[in-house]
C-alpha positions in Angstrom: -5.2 -26.7 8.9 -5.9 -25.8 5.3 -8.7 -23.6 6.4 -6.4 -21.6 8.7 -3.8 -21.2 5.9 -6.5 -19.9 3.5 -7.7 -17.4 6.1 -4.1 -16.2 6.7 -3.6 -15.6 3.0 -6.9 -13.7 2.7 -6.2 -11.5 5.7 -2.5 -10.6 5.0 -3.4 -6.9 4.5 -4.3 -6.4 8.2 -0.7 -7.0 9.3 1.1 -5.4 6.3 1.3 -1.8 7.6 4.0 -1.5 10.2 3.9 2.3 10.5 0.5 3.7 9.6 0.7 7.1 7.8 4.4 6.9 7.2 4.1 6.8 3.4 1.4 9.5 3.4 3.8 11.7 5.5 6.6 11.0 3.0 4.3 12.1 0.1 3.2 15.2 1.8 6.8 16.1 2.6 7.6 15.9 -1.1 4.8 18.4 -1.9 2.0 16.0 -2.9 -1.5 16.4 -1.5 -1.4 12.8 -0.3 -0.7 9.4 -1.8 -1.0 10.0 -5.6 0.1 8.0 -8.6 3.0 10.4 -9.1 4.1 10.0 -5.4 3.9 6.2 -5.7 6.1 6.3 -8.9 8.6 8.5 -7.0 8.6 6.2 -4.0 9.2 3.2 -6.3 12.2 4.9 -7.9 13.6 5.8 -4.4 14.3 2.1 -3.6 14.6 0.5 -0.2 11.9 1.0 2.4 10.2 3.7 0.3 9.9 1.3 -2.6 8.3 -1.3 -0.4 5.8 1.3 1.0 5.0 2.5 -2.5 4.3 -1.0 -3.8 2.1 -1.6 -0.8 0.2 1.7 -1.3 -0.3 0.7 -5.0 -1.7 -2.7 -3.9 -4.1 -1.0 -1.5 -5.3 1.4 -4.2 -5.9 -1.5 -6.6 -7.8 -3.4 -3.9 -9.9 -0.4 -3.1 -10.8 0.2 -6.7 -11.7 -3.5 -7.2 -13.9 -3.3 -4.1 -15.7 -0.2 -5.3 -16.4 -2.0 -8.6 -17.9 -4.9 -6.8 -15.2 -7.5 -7.7 
């Protein structure tokens, strides 16, 4: 069972997004060109659902950067 738990922890990102594109749409409605650092900061300050989406977007960006670097 430990193997299954380890895989579940590793693959948590696949099930993390409930409404794909919702945060991008929010950023664009606020006048940003997409999900930017400024939009993420604004989303975090908004609180509630937007804050959760912003934190997730930030996590995805960090993961993508690490993947590009080969880590």
